[in-house]
C-alpha positions, -999 to +999 in steps of 0.1 A: -251+765+495-261+802+492-249+832+474-255+869+470-239+886+440-241+907+409-274+924+399-274+903+367-286+873+385-314+893+401-324+906+366-327+870+354-350+862+383-370+893+376-374+882+340-386+848+352-415+865+370-422+892+344-455+876+335-468+881+370-476+917+378-458+928+409-440+894+415-409+898+436-375+887+423-363+853+436-340+864+464-348+843+495-354+807+488-358+778+513-357+742+503-374+716+526-366+680+518-377+646+531-345+625+538-367+594+539-387+600+507-374+569+489-344+545+484-329+567+457-330+600+476-298+617+486-291+652+498-260+654+476-281+646+445-306+672+455-279+699+458-264+689+424-299+692+408-306+727+423-271+742+421-269+753+384-301+773+385-309+781+422-276+783+440-264+813+420-256+849+427-286+869+436-304+840+454-300+833+491-306+795+492-311+776+524-317+738+529-337+723+558-347+686+564-384+679+571-381+653+599-419+648+602-451+663+589-453+685+619-417+695+617-420+704+580-451+724+585-435+744+614-405+751+593-427+763+564-446+786+588-412+799+600-402+805+564-433+826+558-425+846+590-389+851+580-400+867+547-389+839+524-404+845+489-400+810+475-403+776+492-392+745+473-403+711+485-384+679+476-408+650+484-440+632+475-476+644+476-480+638+513-451+662+520-465+686+494-498+686+514-484+691+549-460+719+539-482+735+513-510+737+539-488+758+561-483+785+534-519+786+520-530+823+520-494+836+521-475+854+494-448+827+493-444+810+459-445+772+463-425+749+440-422+710+440-392+688+431-410+654+427-394+628+450-424+605+458-441+574+444-471+590+427-462+627+423-497+636+413-491+673+420-460+675+399-475+655+370-506+677+369-484+708+364-460+692+339-431+694+363-404+669+351-397+639+373-360+643+366-347+666+394-323+686+373-350+692+347-375+701+374-351+726+390-344+743+357-381+745+349-390+760+382-362+786+380-380+802+351-415+793+362-445+816+364-464+821+396-500+810+395-526+811+422-545+778+425-576+766+443-573+746+475-598+719+487-606+717+524-619+685+540-630+688+576-608+719+580-577+703+564-564+716+530-557+693+501-543+700+467-546+669+446-574+645+457-595+635+487-609+600+485-634+582+508-642+547+496-619+519+483-592+544+475-586+550+512-583+512+517-558+512+489-536+537+507-538+517+539-526+486+521-499+506+503-486+519+536-480+484+547-459+476+516-421+477+522-415+488+486-427+518+465-436+522+429-465+517+404-466+479+406-468+476+444-495+503+442-516+481+419-511+451+441-521+473+471-552+483+452-563+447+448-556+440+485-575+471+495-605+461+474-607+428+492-605+446+526-630+473+517-666+471+531-691+490+510-717+512+526-742+539+514-730+575+512-756+602+518-744+632+499-754+669+498-739+690+470-740+728+468-771+729+490-792+706+468-815+679+483-795+650+497-788+621+473-778+585+482-750+566+466-758+530+476-724+513+474-697+535+458-663+518+453-646+550+440-656+583+456-630+608+449-629+646+451-603+660+427-588+694+427-562+684+401-564+658+374-542+631+389-543+602+413-506+601+406-483+577+386-500+590+354-535+579+364-558+608+355-590+603+376-604+637+367-591+648+333-612+680+332-602+692+366-587+727+365-566+741+393-580+776+392-617+774+380-633+777+415-646+742+413-638+707+426-646+675+407-665+646+422-658+612+406-679+582+415-678+545+404-704+522+418-696+486+429-714+469+401-696+490+375-661+482+387-655+451+365-664+471+334-641+500+343-612+477+353-615+460+319-608+494+303-583+506+329-560+520+302-585+549+299-575+560+334-540+566+320-548+580+285-571+607+298-604+593+283-620+579+314-647+606+311-660+588+281-671+558+302-708+559+311-701+539+343-681+568+358-700+597+372-686+632+373-699+663+390-683+698+395-691+715+428-681+740+454-693+725+486-701+689+495-711+669+526-708+631+529-725+612+558-719+575+564-733+550+589-699+537+598-667+557+604-641+549+577-607+563+567-602+590+541-571+596+521-559+631+513-531+636+488-519+601+495-520+603+533-544+582+553-565+601+579-584+588+609-618+572+603-648+596+603-685+593+596-690+628+581-668+647+557-674+684+548-656+696+517-653+732+507-631+753+484-606+781+489-603+799+456-568+807+444-553+804+479-519+789+471-492+805+448-475+778+428-445+778+405-457+764+372-434+756+343-439+779+313 
């Protein structure tokens, strides 16, 4: 699954990165994949997708399974130490989070082959959901440094949510099937399970404000929840800001009645939805409750401190 050959292949890789001053040629590439990422995943299919554009002369390509979040993160750190210049991840947003966190601040270029249920990271950057098309796009992609959110010391790339959205993830994790429809059913179940409480919020050092009963309280670094739902259409990956999105309990019925606007990118036009760009935020709650980060559920906490690392991750972005 690897090859080293004529200089022509290296020249093609050099051209792919020509827009990035000083970017190295694609020579040492490691692929981390989740063998349990879904019922349709197969290693053979992944190899077929990558072979035409990545398993070519001039590129040393190595595949490694990610057997757990810790295992994938350790293998990513080892890739950085080994001098790998490009790391491809075949998995969902949770795997993108755990492995991407291990290469934040490094010179490694990070690319995603979407193999999850929501694929919010890939959708934001316009990476095709078809693996062959994704591999071809990434082979000629530009390298772009993007911002990284940090919640209680842990990096996130897509969203960090603290209200009903976390209950939604908890319900979805119990579902034996994956996809958009089960996600919607899980959302309904999560809403019934969720107990509202006030959020005391401090933003960018301003006086503390109180949100009495938020149902949606999401911090977005990218536009997507995933599955095409754009919770923060104006979020930009490299503007030095995160986006806070809040929907109060009493406004939920009105927003749900116009749910299509979550998918067509016009949710910002709803007066019931509050948006606020920021760099640092602290949330305090009376009761500890879970938070979700890039689709993964974390342990319940009362206080969440969110900050920003500007342009801390180098991402392969289709041209």
